[in-house]
PAZAPA-4460 file (N, C-alpha, C; in steps of 0.05 Angstrom, whole numbers, plus 32768, in hexadecimal, padded with zeros to 4 digits):
% residues 202
    n_x    n_y    n_z   ca_x   ca_y   ca_z    c_x    c_y    c_z   seq   type   mol
   7360   8DB3   8704   736C   8DB6   871E   7383   8DA5   8721     1      M     A
   7382   8D8B   871A   7395   8D73   871D   73AD   8D7E   870B     2      E     A
   73A8   8D82   86F2   73BC   8D8A   86E2   73CF   8DA0   86E9     3      T     A
   73C2   8DB6   86F6   73D2   8DCB   86FE   73E3   8DC5   8716     4      S     A
   73D9   8DB1   8729   73E5   8DAB   873E   7401   8D99   8737     5      I     A
   73F9   8D88   8724   7412   8D79   8718   7427   8D8E   870C     6      Q     A
   741F   8D9E   86FF   7431   8DB1   86F2   743F   8DC1   8706     7      Q     A
   7432   8DCA   871C   7440   8DD9   8732   7456   8DCB   873C     8      M     A
   7454   8DB1   8741   746B   8DA6   874C   747C   8D96   8737     9      Y     A
   747B   8D9F   871E   748D   8D99   870B   7489   8D7D   86FE    10      G     A
   7471   8D71   8701   746E   8D56   86F4   7465   8D5B   86D7    11      F     A
   746E   8D4A   86C5   746B   8D50   86AA   745A   8D38   869D    12      Q     A
   7446   8D3E   868D   7435   8D2C   8680   7445   8D20   8667    13      L     A
   7449   8D09   8667   7459   8CFA   8650   7449   8CE3   8640    14      C     A
   7451   8CDF   862A   744A   8CCA   8619   745E   8CB1   861E    15      E     A
   7454   8C99   8624   7464   8C81   8625   745C   8C70   8612    16      Y     A
   7474   8C60   8609   7472   8C48   85F6   7481   8C32   8605    17      L     A
   7475   8C18   8605   7483   8C01   860B   7484   8BF1   85F5    18      L     A
   749E   8BEA   85EF   74A1   8BDD   85D1   74B4   8BC5   85D3    19      I     A
   74B7   8BB7   85BE   74C9   8BA2   85BB   74D9   8BAB   859F    20      I     A
   74F4   8BAB   85A4   7501   8BB2   858A   750F   8B9C   857E    21      E     A
   750E   8B96   8564   751A   8B7F   8557   7539   8B83   8559    22      P     A
   7546   8B6C   8555   7565   8B6C   8556   756F   8B79   853C    23      T     A
   7587   8B7D   853A   7593   8B8F   8526   758D   8B85   8509    24      D     A
   7592   8B6B   8503   758C   8B60   84E9   7570   8B67   84E0    25      P     A
   755C   8B61   84F2   7540   8B6C   84EC   753D   8B88   84E8    26      V     A
   7549   8B99   84F9   7548   8BB6   84F8   7550   8BBE   84DC    27      Q     A
   7566   8BB3   84D4   7570   8BBA   84B8   755E   8BB3   84A3    28      K     A
   754F   8B9E   84A3   753A   8B97   848F   7525   8BAA   8490    29      Q     A
   751C   8BB1   84A8   7507   8BC3   84AA   750D   8BE0   84A3    30      I     A
   7526   8BE9   84A7   752F   8C02   849F   7530   8C03   8480    31      R     A
   7537   8BEC   8473   7538   8BEC   8457   7519   8BED   844A    32      A     A
   7507   8BDF   8456   74EB   8BE2   844F   74E1   8C03   8451    33      F     A
   74E9   8C10   8465   74E2   8C2C   8468   74EF   8C3B   8451    34      K     A
   750A   8C38   844E   7514   8C47   8439   750D   8C40   841C    35      Q     A
   7506   8C26   8419   74F9   8C20   8400   74DE   8C2F   83FD    36      Y     A
   74CE   8C30   8410   74B2   8C3C   840F   74B6   8C57   8408    37      F     A
   74CB   8C67   8413   74CE   8C82   840D   74D8   8C87   83F3    38      I     A
   74EC   8C78   83E7   74F3   8C79   83CC   74DF   8C74   83B6    39      R     A
   74D0   8C5C   83BD   74BC   8C52   83A8   74A4   8C62   83A8    40      S     A
   7499   8C6B   83C0   747E   8C79   83C1   7480   8C94   83C2    41      C     A
   7496   8CA0   83CD   749D   8CB9   83CE   7485   8CCA   83DF    42      R     A
   747D   8CBA   83F2   7469   8CC4   8407   747B   8CC8   8423    43      Y     A
   7477   8CDF   8430   7485   8CE5   8447   747A   8CD4   8461    44      P     A
   7470   8CBE   845D   7461   8CB3   8472   7474   8C9B   8481    45      N     A
   7488   8C94   8477   7498   8C80   8482   74A4   8C88   849E    46      A     A
   74A3   8C73   84AF   74AA   8C7C   84CB   74CA   8C7A   84CE    47      I     A
   74D7   8C8E   84D5   74F5   8C8D   84D5   7500   8C85   84ED    48      V     A
   74F0   8C7E   8501   74FA   8C75   8519   7500   8C58   8518    49      S     A
   750E   8C4A   8528   7514   8C30   8529   74FC   8C1D   8529    50      K     A
   74FE   8C08   851C   74E6   8BF5   851C   74E2   8BEA   8537    51      G     A
   74C8   8BE8   853E   74C1   8BDD   855A   74A4   8BD2   8559    52      H     A
   74A0   8BC4   856E   7485   8BB7   8573   747C   8BC3   858A    53      I     A
   7464   8BD5   8586   7458   8BE3   859E   7448   8BCE   85B0    54      T     A
   744E   8BCD   85CB   743E   8BBD   85DB   7428   8BCE   85E9    55      L     A
   7431   8BE5   85F6   7420   8BF8   8603   7425   8C12   85FD    56      M     A
   7411   8C25   85FF   7414   8C40   85FA   7405   8C4F   860D    57      K     A
   740F   8C61   861D   73FE   8C6F   8632   7409   8C8B   8637    58      F     A
   73F8   8C9C   8643   7400   8CB8   864A   73FF   8CB8   8669    59      V     A
   7413   8CC1   8675   7414   8CC1   8695   7428   8CD7   869A    60      Q     A
   7423   8CE3   86B6   7436   8CF3   86C2   7451   8CE4   86C8    61      Y     A
   7468   8CF2   86C4   747F   8CE4   86CA   7485   8CDE   86E8    62      D     A
   7476   8CE9   86F9   7477   8CE6   8716   746E   8CC5   8718    63      S     A
   7461   8CBA   8707   7456   8C9D   870C   746C   8C8A   86FE    64      Y     A
   7483   8C94   86F4   7496   8C85   86E6   74A4   8C6E   86F7    65      E     A
   74AC   8C76   870E   74B9   8C61   8720   74A9   8C49   8726    66      K     A
   7490   8C4A   872C   747D   8C34   872F   7477   8C26   8718    67      P     A
   7476   8C35   86FF   7471   8C26   86E6   7489   8C15   86E0    68      I     A
   74A1   8C21   86E5   74B8   8C10   86DB   74B7   8BF9   86EF    69      I     A
   74B1   8BF9   8705   74B3   8BE2   8718   749E   8BCE   870C    70      R     A
   7488   8BD4   8706   7477   8BC3   86FA   747D   8BB5   86E2    71      E     A
   748A   8BC5   86D1   7495   8BBA   86B6   74AC   8BA7   86C0    72      F     A
   74BC   8BAB   86D2   74D3   8B9A   86D9   74C6   8B80   86E1    73      Q     A
   74AF   8B7F   86F2   74A4   8B67   86FD   7499   8B57   86E5    74      R     A
   748D   8B67   86D3   747E   8B58   86BF   7493   8B49   86AB    75      L     A
   74AA   8B5B   86A4   74BD   8B4E   8693   74CD   8B36   86A0    76      A     A
   74CF   8B38   86BA   74DE   8B25   86CB   74D0   8B06   86C6    77      A     A
   74B4   8B07   86C4   74A8   8AED   86C3   74A5   8AE3   86A5    78      G     A
   74B0   8AF1   868F   74AD   8AE9   8675   74C5   8ADE   866B    79      I     A
   74C3   8AC5   8657   74DB   8AB8   864F   74DF   8AC8   8636    80      M     A
   74F8   8ACD   862D   74FE   8AD5   8613   74EF   8AC4   85FD    81      P     A
   74E7   8AD0   85E8   74D6   8AC1   85D4   74DC   8ACC   85B7    82      F     A
   74D6   8ABB   85A4   74DB   8ABF   8587   74C4   8ACF   857D    83      D     A
   74CA   8AE1   856B   74B6   8AF2   855C   74BC   8AEE   853E    84      I     A
   74A7   8AE5   8533   74A7   8AE2   8517   749A   8AF8   8506    85      T     A
   74A7   8B05   84F2   749C   8B18   84E2   7497   8B0E   84C7    86      L     A
   747E   8B0E   84BB   7479   8B04   84A3   7464   8B16   8490    87      Q     A
   746F   8B1E   8479   745D   8B2C   8467   7456   8B48   8470    88      G     A
   7442   8B56   8466   743B   8B74   846B   741B   8B73   8470    89      F     A
   7413   8B88   847D   73F6   8B8C   8482   73F1   8BAC   8480    90      G     A
   73D9   8BB1   8480   73D0   8BCC   8486   73B5   8BD1   8494    91      N     A
   73B7   8BE5   84A0   739F   8BF0   84AF   7390   8C03   84A0    92      F     A
   7395   8C0A   8485   7389   8C1C   8473   7398   8C37   8477    93      G     A
   73A0   8C3D   848C   73B1   8C56   848E   73CF   8C4F   8496    94      H     A
   73D5   8C33   849B   73EE   8C2D   84A5   73F8   8C16   8496    95      T     A
   7410   8C17   848C   741F   8BFD   847E   7430   8BF2   8498    96      L     A
   7430   8BD8   8498   7441   8BCD   84AE   744B   8BB1   84A5    97      F     A
   7460   8BA7   84B3   7469   8B8A   84B1   7458   8B7B   84C5    98      V     A
   7450   8B66   84BE   743C   8B54   84CF   744E   8B42   84E2    99      D     A
   7442   8B42   84FA   744D   8B30   850E   743A   8B18   8511   100      V     A
   7446   8B01   850E   743A   8AE9   850A   7436   8ADB   8528   101      K     A
   744D   8ADC   8535   7450   8ACE   854F   7442   8AE0   8565   102      S     A
   742A   8AE4   8564   741E   8AF7   8577   7418   8AEF   8593   103      T     A
   7419   8AD4   8597   7410   8AC9   85B0   7420   8AD0   85C8   104      G     A
   743A   8AD1   85C8   744D   8ADC   85DF   7445   8AF9   85E3   105      P     A
   7441   8B06   85CD   743E   8B27   85D4   7423   8B2C   85DE   106      I     A
   740F   8B1F   85D5   73F3   8B22   85DF   73F3   8B1B   85FF   107      R     A
   7403   8B04   8604   7402   8AFB   861F   7412   8B10   8631   108      E     A
   7429   8B1B   8628   7436   8B33   8632   7427   8B48   8639   109      L     A
   7416   8B4F   8627   7407   8B69   8628   73EF   8B61   863D   110      V     A
   73E2   8B4D   8639   73CA   8B47   864B   73D0   8B3E   8665   111      T     A
   73E8   8B34   866C   73ED   8B27   8684   73E4   8B38   869C   112      L     A
   73ED   8B53   8699   73E9   8B64   86B1   73D7   8B7D   86A8   113      R     A
   73CA   8B79   8694   73BB   8B91   8687   73A6   8B9E   869B   114      R     A
   7397   8B8D   86A6   7382   8B99   86BA   7390   8BA5   86D1   115      R     A
   73A8   8B9D   86DC   73B6   8BA8   86F2   73C4   8BC0   86E9   116      E     A
   73CF   8BC1   86D0   73DE   8BD9   86C7   73CF   8BF2   86C0   117      L     A
   73B4   8BEC   86B7   73A5   8C02   86AC   73A4   8C19   86BF   118      R     A
   739B   8C15   86D7   739B   8C2A   86E9   73B3   8C39   86EE   119      S     A
   73CB   8C2D   86EE   73E3   8C3A   86F1   73EC   8C48   86D8   120      L     A
   73E5   8C40   86C1   73ED   8C4C   86A5   73DB   8C60   869D   121      L     A
   73C3   8C65   86AC   73AF   8C77   86A2   73B0   8C92   86AF   122      R     A
   73B4   8CA6   869F   73B2   8CC3   86AA   7395   8CCE   86A4   123      A     A
   738A   8CDB   86B2   736E   8CEA   86AC   736C   8CF4   868F   124      E     A
   7358   8CE8   8682   7355   8CF1   8667   7365   8CE0   8655   125      G     A
   7375   8CCE   865C   7386   8CBE   8648   7385   8C9F   864E   126      F     A
   7378   8C8F   863F   7377   8C76   8645   738F   8C65   8637   127      D     A
   739B   8C52   8645   73B1   8C44   8639   73AB   8C32   8622   128      P     A
   73BC   8C2E   8610   73B7   8C1F   85F7   73C6   8C04   85FB   129      Y     A
   73BA   8BEE   85F8   73CB   8BD3   85F8   73C6   8BC7   85D9   130      F     A
   73DF   8BC0   85D0   73DC   8BB4   85B6   73CA   8B9E   85B3   131      V     A
   73BB   8B9A   859A   73A8   8B85   8594   73B2   8B79   857B   132      T     A
   73C1   8B87   856B   73CC   8B7E   8551   73E9   8B85   854E   133      K     A
   73FA   8B75   8559   7417   8B7B   855B   7422   8B80   853D   134      P     A
   7433   8B92   853A   743D   8B98   8520   7455   8BAA   8522   135      H     A
   7465   8BB0   8509   7479   8BBF   8507   7472   8BD5   84F3   136      V     A
   746D   8BED   84F8   7467   8C02   84E6   747C   8C08   84D2   137      T     A
   7472   8C0B   84B9   7486   8C13   84A3   747E   8C32   849A   138      I     A
   7461   8C36   8498   7459   8C50   8492   743E   8C53   849D   139      A     A
   7437   8C6E   84A5   741D   8C72   84B2   740F   8C8A   84A5   140      R     A
   73F8   8C90   84AF   73E9   8CAA   84A3   73E6   8CAB   8484   141      N     A
   73E3   8C92   8479   73DF   8C90   845F   73C1   8C96   8457   142      L     A
   73BE   8CA2   8440   73A4   8CA8   8437   7399   8C91   8429   143      T     A
   737D   8C8E   8424   7372   8C78   8417   737F   8C74   83FB   144      P     A
   7383   8C8B   83ED   738F   8C88   83D3   73AC   8C7E   83D5   145      T     A
   73BA   8C87   83E7   73D8   8C7C   83E9   73D4   8C5D   83F2   146      Q     A
   73C1   8C56   8401   73C3   8C39   8408   73BA   8C2A   83F0   147      T     A
   73A8   8C33   83E1   739D   8C24   83C7   73B6   8C21   83B5   148      E     A
   73C5   8C35   83B6   73DD   8C35   83A1   73F1   8C22   83AB   149      T     A
   73FA   8C21   83C4   7412   8C13   83CB   740A   8BF3   83D2   150      I     A
   73F4   8BF1   83DD   73EB   8BD4   83E6   73F0   8BBE   83D3   151      W     A
   73E7   8BC2   83B9   73EB   8BAD   83A8   7407   8BA1   83A6   152      P     A
   741A   8BB5   83AA   7439   8BAF   83A7   7441   8B9F   83C1   153      I     A
   743B   8BAE   83D6   7443   8BA3   83F3   7436   8B88   83FA   154      W     A
   741E   8B83   83F1   740F   8B6B   83F4   741B   8B55   83E6   155      N     A
   742A   8B5A   83D2   7438   8B42   83C3   7456   8B41   83CC   156      R     A
   7460   8B51   83DE   747A   8B4F   83E4   747A   8B3B   83FD   157      T     A
   7490   8B2A   83F7   7494   8B14   840C   74AB   8B1E   8420   158      R     A
   74A5   8B18   8436   74B9   8B1D   844B   74B5   8B09   8464   159      Y     A
   74CB   8B00   846F   74C8   8AF1   8484   74E3   8AF8   8498   160      C     A
   74E1   8AFC   84AD   74F5   8B00   84C4   74ED   8AF7   84DF   161      G     A
   7505   8AF6   84F0   74FD   8AED   8509   7513   8AF5   851D   162      S     A
   750F   8AFB   8537   7520   8B04   854B   7518   8AFA   8565   163      F     A
   752B   8AF9   8577   7522   8AEE   8594   751E   8B08   85A4   164      R     A
   7509   8B0A   85AE   7501   8B23   85C1   750E   8B1C   85DC   165      A     A
   751E   8B2B   85E6   752C   8B26   85FD   7528   8B3D   8614   166      R     A
   751A   8B55   860C   7515   8B6B   861E   74FC   8B7B   8611   167      Q     A
   74F3   8B8D   861F   74E1   8BA3   8617   74EC   8BBD   8620   168      M     A
   74E6   8BD2   8612   74F3   8BEC   8616   74DA   8C00   861E   169      V     A
   74DE   8C10   8631   74CB   8C26   8636   74D5   8C40   862D   170      L     A
   74C5   8C4F   861B   74CD   8C68   860F   74BD   8C7C   861C   171      L     A
   74C6   8C97   8619   74B1   8CAC   8621   74BA   8CC7   8615   172      K     A
   74A6   8CD9   860F   74A9   8CF4   8606   7497   8D06   8612   173      R     A
   749D   8D1E   861B   7488   8D2E   8624   7472   8D35   860F   174      P     A
   745B   8D36   861A   7443   8D3A   8609   7448   8D53   85FA   175      V     A
   7445   8D51   85DF   7449   8D6A   85CF   7464   8D6A   85C0   176      G     A
   7477   8D5A   85C8   7492   8D56   85BC   7493   8D3D   85A9   177      S     A
   74A9   8D3D   859B   74A6   8D28   8584   74BB   8D10   858C   178      R     A
   74D2   8D16   8599   74E8   8D01   859B   74E4   8CF1   85B5   179      A     A
   74E4   8CD6   85B2   74E5   8CC5   85CB   74FE   8CBF   85D7   180      Y     A
   7502   8CBE   85F0   7518   8CB4   85FE   7516   8C9C   860D   181      S     A
   752A   8C8B   8610   7528   8C73   8620   7527   8C75   863E   182      V     A
   7511   8C6C   8649   750E   8C6D   8665   751D   8C54   8673   183      V     A
   7517   8C3C   866A   7524   8C25   8675   751F   8C0D   8664   184      D     A
   752F   8BF7   8665   752D   8BDF   8658   752B   8BC7   866E   185      K     A
   7518   8BB6   8666   7510   8BA1   8677   7514   8B86   8669   186      F     A
   7528   8B79   8676   752E   8B5D   866A   751B   8B46   866F   187      N     A
   7516   8B37   865F   7504   8B20   8660   7516   8B08   8670   188      F     A
   750D   8B03   868B   751D   8AF0   8697   7512   8AD4   869D   189      L     A
   74F9   8AD2   869A   74ED   8AB6   8699   74ED   8AAC   86B8   190      G     A
   74EC   8AC1   86CF   74EB   8AB5   86E5   74CE   8AAF   86EF   191      L     A
   74CA   8A9D   8703   74B2   8A94   870D   74AA   8AAB   8723   192      I     A
   7490   8AB8   871C   7487   8ACB   872F   7486   8AC1   874E   193      P     A
   748E   8AD1   8762   748B   8AC7   877C   7470   8ABD   8786   194      R     A
   745D   8AC8   877A   7442   8AC0   8786   743D   8AA3   8779   195      F     A
   7448   8A9E   8761   7443   8A82   8757   7452   8A70   8765   196      T     A
   746D   8A75   8770   747D   8A65   877F   7471   8A5F   879A   197      Q     A
   7463   8A72   87A7   7456   8A6F   87BD   7442   8A59   87BC   198      G     A
   7430   8A5A   87A6   741B   8A46   87A1   7427   8A2A   879B   199      K     A
   743F   8A29   878F   744A   8A0E   8789   7453   8A01   87A6   200      L     A
   745C   8A12   87B7   7468   8A06   87CD   7456   8A08   87E6   201      F     A
   743D   8A10   87E1   7426   8A15   87F7   7420   89F8   8801   202      A     A
***
């Protein structure tokens, strides 16, 4: 009944991604890894989208978009820009990725308001996902045989890159579609939250 009411008023169920995008030099390196994967492995599993670190993934009606944007703006305003270090490669069995070594600031960003955000980001039947292992995907949906074939090579491949994270980006796509579009970008401002100021001067 709830879904039909939402549809009646033109509300659309969408998939959302909150991400951090590496800067251009690192993006070029990640793109080169994806292209190398396609050429060398000849598997159609490389992700052709821009490299990114997923922070949160959730499904919600777009009617909730404005309050979600406001919450992410408040969250970003209290975060200082921080350095992210990428080093080496890892795999989840089905996914090949560039490993993120400096996970502390990312985990803090994700967990800072996790409990408060969950109810806002959760649509009935869809629980929000919060990253536990930050990474940049190179290829996914690998079979066990494919992983066994490629991992000895990628495990020996050395790579180290870094960039300064200055913002996070919210993407969305209607459920069932493929292409994401940018909803908004949230700059890390490093401002002291108002409730903290109140405590300091109380």
